[in-house]
VOFI-693440 format. One line per field, with one value per residue: z, x, y of N, C-alpha, C in turn; residue number from 1; residue in three letters. Coordinates in steps of 0.001 Angstrom, whole numbers. Example, Ala and Ser with C-alpha at 12.3 -4.5 7.8 and 13.67 -1.06 7.14 Angstrom:
REM VOFI-693440
n.w: c(7800|7080)
n.u: c(13190|12850)
n.v: c(-5690|-2250)
ca.w: c(7800|7140)
ca.u: c(12300|13670)
ca.v: c(-4500|-1060)
c.w: c(7800|7870)
c.u: c(13200|12900)
c.v: c(-3300|30)
pos: c(1|2)
code: c(ala|ser)
This chain:
REM VOFI-693440
n.w: c(-63822|-62501|-61052|-60411|-61288|-63525|-64389|-63156|-62188|-59811|-56667|-53221|-52014|-53691|-54474|-51916|-51031|-53270|-55367|-57440|-56799|-54111|-53041|-53007|-51749|-49105|-48800|-48633|-46669|-44698|-43260|-42469|-42893|-40309|-41248|-44039|-46612|-48134|-51166|-51326|-48959|-47150|-46443|-43491|-42660|-42691|-40865|-38610|-38094|-37602|-35305|-33492|-33048|-32127|-29425|-29605|-31742|-31218|-32383|-34792|-35730|-35898|-37828|-40209|-40768|-40978|-43171|-45179|-45462|-46652|-49189|-50110|-50220|-51992|-54254|-54914|-55434|-57796|-59516|-59905|-60919|-59743|-58999|-59299|-56958|-56964|-56559|-54806|-53973|-52446|-50618|-49261|-48459|-47002|-44712|-43542|-42442|-41075|-38874|-38258|-37263|-35101|-33464|-32898|-30909|-28823|-27838|-27221|-25224|-23272|-22314|-21185|-19228|-17780|-16985|-15507|-13419|-12508|-11417|-9284|-8112|-7297|-5626|-2684)
n.u: c(-150842|-152468|-150352|-150917|-153848|-153938|-155859|-156907|-155955|-153561|-153778|-153030|-155486|-156789|-155275|-155075|-157739|-159721|-159052|-159495|-157971|-156962|-159659|-160125|-158350|-158836|-161535|-160624|-159252|-160801|-161641|-163531|-164459|-165895|-167187|-167898|-165560|-164173|-163331|-161789|-160454|-156996|-154820|-154049|-156416|-158260|-157135|-157349|-159997|-160682|-159463|-161201|-163011|-161786|-162037|-164329|-163826|-161228|-157859|-158017|-156783|-154078|-154247|-155265|-153174|-150938|-152322|-152507|-149867|-148430|-149763|-149003|-146131|-146422|-147485|-144925|-143181|-144557|-144267|-141502|-140362|-140405|-141620|-145324|-147753|-150564|-154207|-155407|-153224|-151879|-153643|-153872|-151364|-150839|-152942|-151886|-149118|-150200|-151808|-149501|-147829|-149284|-149677|-146893|-146843|-148455|-146937|-144591|-145708|-146833|-144575|-143582|-144841|-144925|-141845|-142340|-143302|-141963|-139845|-141003|-142057|-139397|-138167|-136756)
n.v: c(-67113|-69839|-72246|-74821|-75520|-74153|-72855|-70442|-66716|-67129|-66537|-66109|-66801|-68017|-70314|-71676|-72180|-71841|-72857|-76280|-78342|-77741|-77530|-80096|-81529|-80386|-81517|-84261|-84476|-84178|-81740|-79548|-75924|-73875|-71560|-69234|-68799|-65950|-64751|-62440|-62662|-62709|-65247|-65032|-63952|-66096|-67675|-65984|-65738|-68817|-68985|-68064|-70036|-72323|-73166|-74459|-76133|-78187|-77631|-76888|-74926|-75770|-77836|-76869|-74858|-77019|-78329|-76553|-75981|-78558|-78019|-75498|-76526|-78431|-76970|-75471|-77186|-77909|-75847|-75223|-77285|-79748|-83021|-83175|-83778|-85639|-85338|-87499|-89088|-86844|-86068|-88082|-88378|-86152|-86851|-88979|-87965|-86014|-88138|-89461|-87226|-86739|-89050|-89028|-86700|-87834|-89966|-88216|-86948|-88728|-90151|-87686|-87582|-89925|-89494|-87324|-88516|-90588|-89110|-87770|-89883|-91210|-89330|-88084)
ca.w: c(-63669|-61372|-61640|-60076|-62036|-65078|-64991|-62453|-61611|-58957|-55443|-51945|-51666|-55053|-54334|-50571|-50642|-54224|-56454|-57664|-56086|-52586|-52629|-53291|-50275|-47968|-48696|-48626|-45224|-43551|-42413|-43054|-41982|-39524|-42125|-45506|-46697|-49460|-52340|-50929|-47627|-47227|-45504|-42069|-42444|-42305|-39412|-37598|-38271|-37428|-33606|-32685|-33002|-31699|-28252|-30214|-32502|-30881|-33108|-36390|-36509|-36024|-38723|-41148|-41048|-41525|-44757|-46558|-45515|-47781|-50236|-50687|-50980|-53546|-55585|-54938|-56432|-59393|-60043|-59828|-61966|-59274|-59102|-58506|-56478|-57539|-55449|-53705|-53529|-51881|-49610|-48356|-47821|-46060|-43529|-43153|-42308|-39581|-38066|-37477|-35894|-33520|-32707|-32198|-30052|-27889|-27302|-26528|-23924|-22421|-22402|-20488|-18165|-17097|-16305|-13892|-12391|-11849|-10931|-7964|-7026|-6474|-4724|-1487)
ca.u: c(-151581|-152321|-149488|-151863|-155028|-153944|-157202|-157230|-155009|-153226|-153805|-153148|-156974|-157392|-153897|-155591|-159053|-160865|-158225|-159879|-156800|-156910|-160911|-160201|-157199|-159434|-162270|-160116|-158517|-162090|-161580|-164557|-164113|-167103|-167591|-167571|-163947|-164442|-162345|-160798|-159554|-155929|-154737|-154219|-158127|-158828|-156638|-157840|-161552|-160306|-158993|-162444|-163483|-160610|-162534|-165368|-163022|-159804|-156837|-158271|-155653|-152988|-154399|-155037|-151689|-150356|-152446|-152291|-148316|-148553|-150603|-147935|-145267|-147116|-147197|-143774|-142931|-145061|-143469|-139776|-140243|-140355|-143036|-146607|-148539|-152139|-155386|-155535|-152108|-151082|-154575|-153492|-150148|-151068|-153733|-150578|-148386|-151079|-151516|-147795|-147559|-150373|-149245|-145719|-146951|-149184|-145915|-144154|-146670|-146658|-142927|-142908|-145520|-143993|-140863|-142589|-143930|-140970|-139125|-141676|-141844|-138068|-137480|-136661)
ca.v: c(-67989|-70737|-73551|-76281|-75882|-73631|-72255|-68772|-66260|-67742|-65468|-66800|-67263|-69219|-71756|-72530|-72330|-71682|-73804|-77744|-78772|-77335|-78182|-82010|-81786|-80400|-82588|-85434|-84745|-84325|-80468|-78489|-74882|-73515|-69976|-69093|-67996|-65422|-64828|-61329|-63020|-63634|-66107|-64586|-63777|-66968|-68298|-65064|-66662|-70148|-69021|-67856|-71458|-73013|-74124|-75441|-77275|-77974|-78014|-76569|-74090|-76103|-78791|-75722|-74630|-78453|-79282|-75573|-75825|-79163|-77353|-74591|-77313|-79151|-76039|-74834|-78338|-77955|-74589|-75210|-78620|-81162|-84020|-82512|-84808|-85796|-85109|-88583|-89454|-85618|-86125|-89561|-87976|-84997|-87437|-89883|-87127|-85728|-89243|-89371|-86161|-86881|-90370|-88705|-86035|-88721|-90736|-87731|-86461|-90177|-90046|-86862|-87494|-90697|-89257|-86647|-89153|-91163|-87949|-87478|-91114|-91297|-88274|-88258)
c.w: c(-62651|-61667|-61292|-61196|-63464|-65524|-64185|-62176|-60289|-57594|-54244|-51918|-52523|-54554|-52818|-50469|-51882|-55507|-56451|-56696|-54413|-52247|-52538|-51881|-49108|-47755|-48529|-47030|-44138|-42633|-42957|-42019|-41751|-40253|-43438|-45659|-48135|-50014|-51983|-49735|-48135|-46319|-43834|-41760|-41781|-40944|-38257|-37049|-37135|-35644|-33228|-32658|-32827|-30142|-28593|-30876|-32545|-31908|-34597|-36644|-37061|-37498|-39927|-41481|-41728|-42983|-45162|-46339|-46571|-49170|-50657|-51031|-51939|-54537|-55808|-56210|-57705|-59851|-60142|-60596|-61270|-59421|-58365|-58145|-56768|-56059|-54612|-53483|-52232|-50817|-48813|-47701|-46527|-44743|-42835|-42112|-40794|-38610|-37162|-36553|-34638|-32841|-32228|-30846|-28694|-27258|-26280|-24966|-22796|-21726|-20926|-19098|-16975|-16521|-15442|-12692|-11593|-10868|-9251|-7376|-6449|-5763|-3493|-400)
c.u: c(-151301|-151296|-150233|-152775|-154668|-155195|-157570|-155927|-154439|-152725|-153639|-154529|-157278|-156192|-154743|-156831|-160038|-160370|-159089|-159506|-156886|-158637|-160989|-159236|-158274|-160776|-161792|-159691|-159924|-162238|-162582|-164444|-165699|-168123|-167669|-166535|-164750|-163172|-161532|-160184|-158297|-155944|-154849|-155710|-158358|-158331|-157240|-159550|-161555|-160066|-160208|-163150|-163083|-161200|-163455|-164777|-161616|-158777|-157121|-157206|-154727|-153010|-154449|-154203|-150980|-150650|-152490|-150629|-148000|-148977|-149594|-146745|-145566|-146850|-145930|-143077|-143513|-144281|-142177|-139295|-140254|-141786|-144357|-147362|-150195|-152754|-155304|-154328|-151821|-152381|-153936|-152148|-150150|-152047|-152703|-149773|-149162|-151211|-150182|-147470|-148051|-149817|-147741|-145875|-147704|-148011|-145222|-144519|-146588|-145728|-142790|-143813|-144968|-142578|-140640|-143089|-142841|-140058|-139807|-141865|-140420|-137462|-137769|-136351)
c.v: c(-69554|-72243|-74893|-76626|-75318|-72896|-70475|-68229|-66812|-66260|-66655|-67544|-68372|-70532|-72456|-72725|-72865|-72712|-75453|-78631|-78725|-77467|-79696|-82002|-81648|-81013|-84025|-85598|-84472|-82974|-79692|-77077|-74084|-71998|-70505|-68710|-67353|-65095|-63688|-61631|-63229|-64606|-65793|-64511|-65073|-67814|-67433|-65522|-67893|-69846|-68820|-69351|-72557|-73829|-74428|-76492|-77246|-78360|-77870|-75904|-74808|-77370|-78297|-75384|-76152|-78702|-78023|-75482|-76979|-78642|-76319|-75137|-77693|-78087|-75431|-75892|-78321|-76822|-74369|-76611|-79959|-81860|-83325|-83659|-84800|-85769|-86444|-88965|-88177|-85982|-87144|-89208|-87134|-85925|-88475|-89079|-86549|-86546|-89061|-88336|-86196|-87848|-89626|-87728|-86707|-89143|-89697|-87281|-87630|-90032|-88836|-87092|-88786|-90182|-88372|-87176|-90151|-90246|-87768|-88779|-91371|-90286|-88138|-87087)
pos: c(1|2|3|4|5|6|7|8|9|10|11|12|13|14|15|16|17|18|19|20|21|22|23|24|25|26|27|28|29|30|31|32|33|34|35|36|37|38|39|40|41|42|43|44|45|46|47|48|49|50|51|52|53|54|55|56|57|58|59|60|61|62|63|64|65|66|67|68|69|70|71|72|73|74|75|76|77|78|79|80|81|82|83|84|85|86|87|88|89|90|91|92|93|94|95|96|97|98|99|100|101|102|103|104|105|106|107|108|109|110|111|112|113|114|115|116|117|118|119|120|121|122|123|124)
code: c(met|cys|val|val|cys|gly|glu|gln|val|glu|thr|ile|ser|his|leu|phe|trp|phe|cys|asp|his|ala|lys|glu|val|trp|ser|ser|cys|lys|leu|ser|phe|pro|phe|glu|ile|phe|pro|ser|trp|asp|tyr|met|asp|val|ile|trp|his|leu|gln|lys|trp|glu|glu|ala|arg|pro|glu|ile|val|glu|arg|thr|val|met|ile|ser|gly|gly|ile|trp|lys|asn|arg|asn|glu|ala|arg|his|gly|asp|thr|phe|ile|ser|tyr|pro|thr|phe|ser|asn|phe|val|ile|leu|asn|asn|leu|leu|lys|glu|arg|ser|leu|arg|ile|tyr|asn|arg|arg|ser|leu|met|arg|arg|glu|met|his|val|thr|phe|lys|phe)
């Protein structure tokens, strides 16, 4: 039985895509999938289909992996007796976490570019 909703048999497909908790998380994160996900699909089926869309929707695979990683972590915490994070709190946490990672990546890229420019500028 799913430790999150307690209503369905826990499968990977249910946990990530069809559990009410997962639906709420995906909706709150403003990430919609450009295709229908079927209950018979496993996690890698979804990733495979997302890769086909990556040119049209950059970073969709990375965002999906980050958010589903959060869903998995939250599920494990609930299963092993730790605090389960409710829908709004969890969704806000995932969104904030994604924003912080994106900001860190932009800062890192900017610094790397500056270092390369300095290296070229001062090279004699």
